[in-house]
N, C-alpha and C positions, 0 to 999 in steps of 0.2 A: 681398341678403340671405338669401334663401331658400336658397342655396346654401350659405351659411355655417352655417345651423341644421341642414343634411342632414349635412354632413361633421363638424361639431365633435363629435359623440359617437363616432365612428370616430377622429377625432385623439386624443381623450382617453383612449380605450382605448389607442390605440397607444402614446401617450406613458407610460400607467402600465406598459404591457408592457416598454417599453424599460429603464424605471427599473430595474424588478423583476429583469430580465436581468441588468443592469449591476451590481446589487447583489450577485446571486448568483454572477457571474463574479468579481467583486473579492472576494468572501468564498471561494472557491475559491482564488483565487490567493495569497491572505494564507495560508490553511490549508496548502496546497502548500509555500511558503515555509517556514512553522513547522516542517513536518515535517521538510523538508531540514536545517533547523538543528539539531533535535534528532537527526538520525540522523548528522550530523556531529559534533556534540558528543559523543554516544555512542563514536562510533568513535575519536575523539582519547583519550577517557578510557579506554578498552580498551587502546589502543596505549600510554599512559602506564603502565596498570596491568602490562602485559605485560613493557614495560623495566624495571619497578621490581622485579618480583617475579622475574625471570630467565626460566629454562626452566619454571618451575610455570605451569600454565595455570590460571588462576582459577576457572574454570567447569567443570573436570574435563577429561578429556580425549575426543577424539572416536573412537569406534571405526573402526578401518581395515579394510573388509572386502574382499577379492577376490571374493567370492561375489557373482553378479548379483542384485540385490534386484529382485523382483516385486512388483505389487499396490502397496496404499496403505501398505506399508512400517509398519503399525501394529502395536505391541505386544502380544503374546499374542491374536494374529489367527490364524485359520485360515489355511495356505499355500495359494496357489493352485497346481494342478498341471496343465498343459495335455497332457502326456503320459505314457504311464507310466515313460518313463526318468527323470523328474524325480524327485529323492530329497528 
């Protein structure tokens, strides 16, 4: 009986830890599943919109540049120059 009273607090804390971790992992799994569903739904919506609108891009055109971008690519930022040859 003495052994049970010694191990009971440790077993109780272990059980609580197990239940909390199980709850966290299940919540994370559900959140990842919901996020994947939202992304798939948005992708389907965007593809349907592109088919319906034709060649018009609903959110503007992406700028295609052959120039190699460097740094953080922030608008209105100071350009980073590594060598004097960079213009």
